[in-house]
C-alpha positions in Angstrom: -16.4 -0.3 32.8 -17.3 0.3 29.2 -14.5 2.1 27.2 -15.3 5.4 25.6 -15.6 5.4 21.9 -14.6 8.4 19.7 -16.1 9.3 16.3 -13.6 9.1 13.4 -14.1 10.0 9.8 -11.8 8.5 7.3 -11.7 8.0 3.5 -10.6 4.5 2.8 -10.0 3.4 -0.7 -12.2 6.2 -1.9 -15.1 5.6 0.4 -16.0 7.8 3.3 -16.2 5.9 6.6 -17.6 7.3 9.9 -17.2 5.0 12.9 -17.0 5.3 16.7 -13.7 3.8 17.7 -12.1 2.8 21.0 -9.2 5.2 21.4 -6.4 2.7 21.7 -7.3 0.7 18.6 -4.4 0.5 16.2 -5.2 1.4 12.6 -4.2 -2.0 11.3 -6.7 -3.6 13.7 -9.4 -1.1 12.7 -8.8 -1.9 9.0 -8.8 -5.6 9.5 -11.3 -6.2 12.4 -13.8 -3.4 11.9 -13.7 -3.1 8.1 -12.6 -6.6 7.0 -9.8 -5.2 4.9 -7.7 -8.2 5.6 -5.2 -7.6 2.8 -3.3 -5.4 5.3 -1.4 -8.1 7.2 -0.4 -8.2 10.9 3.1 -9.6 11.2 4.4 -8.2 14.3 2.5 -5.3 15.9 5.8 -3.8 16.6 6.8 -2.0 13.4 9.4 -4.4 12.5 8.1 -6.2 9.4 6.2 -3.8 7.1 3.5 -6.2 6.2 0.9 -3.7 7.4 2.1 -0.9 5.2 -0.6 1.3 3.8 -0.8 4.8 2.2 -1.9 7.4 4.7 -2.4 10.8 3.0 0.0 9.6 0.2 2.8 8.5 2.6 3.8 4.9 3.1 3.1 4.1 6.7 3.2 1.0 8.9 -0.4 0.9 10.2 0.6 -0.9 13.4 2.3 2.3 14.4 -0.7 4.6 14.2 -3.9 4.7 16.3 -7.0 4.8 14.2 -8.1 8.1 15.9 -4.8 9.7 14.8 -5.9 9.1 11.2 -9.1 11.0 11.7 -9.7 13.0 8.5 -7.2 11.2 6.6 -7.2 9.5 3.2 -6.1 5.8 3.3 -5.4 3.4 0.5 -5.0 -0.3 1.4 -3.9 -3.0 -1.1 -7.6 -3.7 -1.8 -7.8 0.0 -3.1 -5.0 -0.3 -5.6 -7.2 -2.1 -8.3 -9.6 0.2 -10.1 -10.7 -0.6 -13.6 -7.5 -2.6 -14.3 -4.7 -4.0 -12.2 -2.4 -1.3 -10.8 1.0 -1.5 -12.3 2.4 -2.8 -9.0 0.0 -5.6 -8.9 0.6 -6.5 -12.6 4.4 -6.4 -12.0 4.3 -8.5 -8.9 2.4 -11.2 -10.8 4.7 -10.9 -13.9 8.0 -10.9 -12.0 7.0 -13.3 -9.1 7.3 -10.7 -6.5 5.1 -12.8 -4.1 6.2 -16.1 -2.7 4.4 -17.0 0.5 2.4 -13.8 0.1 2.6 -12.6 3.7 4.7 -9.5 3.1 3.3 -8.9 -0.4 0.6 -6.4 0.5 3.1 -4.3 2.4 5.6 -4.6 -0.4 3.1 -3.6 -3.0 2.0 -0.6 -1.0 5.6 0.5 -0.5 6.1 0.0 -4.3 3.0 2.0 -5.0 4.3 4.8 -2.9 7.7 4.7 -4.7 6.1 4.8 -8.0 4.3 8.1 -7.1 7.0 9.9 -5.0 10.5 9.3 -5.8 11.2 10.1 -9.5 13.6 7.7 -11.2 13.6 4.4 -9.4 17.1 2.9 -9.4 17.8 -0.5 -7.8 19.6 1.3 -5.0 16.7 3.6 -4.2 14.3 0.7 -4.2 16.6 -1.4 -1.9 17.0 1.5 0.5 13.2 2.0 0.7 12.7 -1.7 1.3 14.7 -1.5 4.5 11.7 -1.4 6.6 10.1 -4.6 5.0 10.9 -8.0 6.3 10.5 -10.7 3.6 11.6 -14.2 4.7 11.4 -16.0 1.4 12.2 -14.0 -1.7 15.7 -12.4 -0.8 14.1 -9.3 -2.1 15.3 -9.9 -5.7 11.9 -10.4 -7.2 10.3 -7.6 -5.1 13.0 -5.2 -6.5 12.4 -6.5 -10.1 8.6 -6.1 -9.5 8.9 -2.6 -8.5 11.3 -1.8 -11.4 8.7 -3.5 -13.8 5.9 -1.6 -12.3 7.8 1.7 -13.0 8.2 0.5 -16.6 4.5 -0.4 -16.9 3.5 3.1 -15.6 5.7 4.7 -18.2 4.3 2.6 -21.0 0.7 3.4 -19.9 1.5 7.2 -19.7 3.2 7.0 -23.1 0.2 5.2 -24.6 -2.2 7.8 -23.2 -0.1 10.7 -24.4 0.1 9.1 -27.9 -3.7 8.5 -27.9 -4.4 12.2 -26.8 -2.0 13.4 -29.6 -3.8 11.3 -32.2 -7.3 11.9 -30.7 -7.8 8.2 -30.1 -9.2 6.8 -26.9 
């Protein structure tokens, strides 16, 4: 018996996607298998590791906990959607501060970091560590991830200050 497919409309990394999806498809598998967005990693399928973290309507979400049809009408950003004209501050900081080791949890850590940069105000080490609670990293001990998120916050502030200065002087 053929399974019924349901139409779903999503905006993924700024692009509108309309697809018919089997109702039990997890969002992580839809992203990877149907859209070839393999930066979203599958580490457990049980919501334990956080490697599949994405932004769903501006919230950090483990995509293995959401059915693709539940995301109908939503805006999704994956690690592939972070980079625009230049590296996103979180990508730049992870490179600079060696926040990636084996790289398996890195996309989830970057997406969680991107969420923190946009939603939690001042980022203390304690705040970052609390938010990393749902991310399993087997090789960094989290130190470089924490430093990377802190550095990304500095980069964002530097860019905002440069933009404000450019506007004030009429340059750029």
